[in-house]
C-alpha positions as CSV (number, residue, x, y, z in Angstrom):
1,M,60.3,141.0,99.6
2,A,62.8,139.9,102.2
3,V,61.8,137.1,104.5
4,K,62.4,137.8,108.2
5,K,64.9,135.4,109.7
6,N,65.6,134.3,113.3
7,A,68.9,134.8,115.1
8,D,69.9,131.3,114.0
9,G,69.2,132.0,110.4
10,T,66.0,130.1,110.0
11,V,62.8,131.6,108.6
12,D,60.6,133.2,111.2
13,K,57.4,131.3,111.1
14,R,55.5,133.9,113.0
15,T,55.4,136.3,110.0
16,K,52.9,136.1,107.1
17,E,55.6,135.1,104.6
18,G,57.0,132.5,107.1
19,K,53.6,130.9,107.6
20,A,53.1,130.7,103.8
21,I,56.5,129.0,103.4
22,A,55.7,126.6,106.2
23,A,52.4,125.7,104.7
24,R,53.9,125.1,101.2
25,M,56.6,122.9,102.8
26,A,54.1,120.9,104.8
27,K,52.0,120.4,101.6
28,A,55.1,119.3,99.7
29,R,56.1,116.9,102.5
30,A,52.6,115.4,102.5
31,A,52.6,114.9,98.8
32,R,56.1,113.3,98.8
33,A,55.0,111.0,101.6
34,K,51.8,110.0,99.8
35,S,53.6,109.4,96.5
36,S,56.3,107.2,98.1
37,T,53.7,105.0,99.9
38,T,51.6,104.5,96.8
39,T,54.3,103.5,94.4
40,K,54.2,99.8,93.9
41,K,57.5,97.9,94.1
42,S,57.0,95.1,91.6
43,T,59.4,92.3,91.3
44,L,60.1,91.7,87.7
45,K,60.5,88.2,86.4
46,K,64.0,87.8,85.1
47,T,65.6,85.2,82.8
48,Q,68.5,83.0,83.9
49,S,71.0,85.5,82.7
50,G,69.5,88.2,84.9
51,K,67.7,90.2,82.1
52,V,64.0,91.1,82.3
53,D,61.8,88.4,80.8
54,K,60.2,90.0,77.8
55,R,57.5,87.4,77.7
56,T,55.7,88.8,80.7
57,K,53.3,91.8,80.6
58,E,55.7,94.0,82.4
59,G,58.6,92.9,80.2
60,K,56.7,93.7,77.1
61,A,55.8,97.2,78.4
62,I,59.5,97.8,79.2
63,A,60.6,96.6,75.8
64,E,58.0,98.9,74.1
65,R,59.2,101.9,76.1
66,M,62.8,101.2,75.3
67,A,62.0,100.8,71.6
68,K,60.2,104.1,71.6
69,A,63.2,105.8,73.4
70,R,65.6,104.3,70.8
71,K,63.5,105.6,68.0
72,A,63.2,109.1,69.6
73,K,67.0,109.2,70.2
74,N,67.6,109.3,66.4
75,S,64.8,111.8,65.6
76,L,65.6,114.8,63.5
77,A,65.0,117.2,66.5
78,N,67.4,115.3,68.7
79,R,70.0,115.1,66.0
80,L,69.8,118.9,65.6
81,K,70.1,119.3,69.4
82,R,73.2,117.2,69.4
83,L,74.7,119.1,66.5
84,F,73.9,122.7,67.6
85,G,73.2,122.3,71.3
């Protein structure tokens, strides 16, 4: 199904398909705006050398995620992906 375009090449928002596209775009813009305002920018406590302090709650969570990622990196499935992928 071809979407009708204006003379300047933009989607004609007067058509049924154009209205549906415009509604989806508005919904996506609203979701993106909502997610960007709700994300909390936390300042992590850092050590003298500039690394994240692992004694804090956030630092422990980061260290735990990094350990999990390192363990998954060497999993059998990932090794096979690297070999054959």
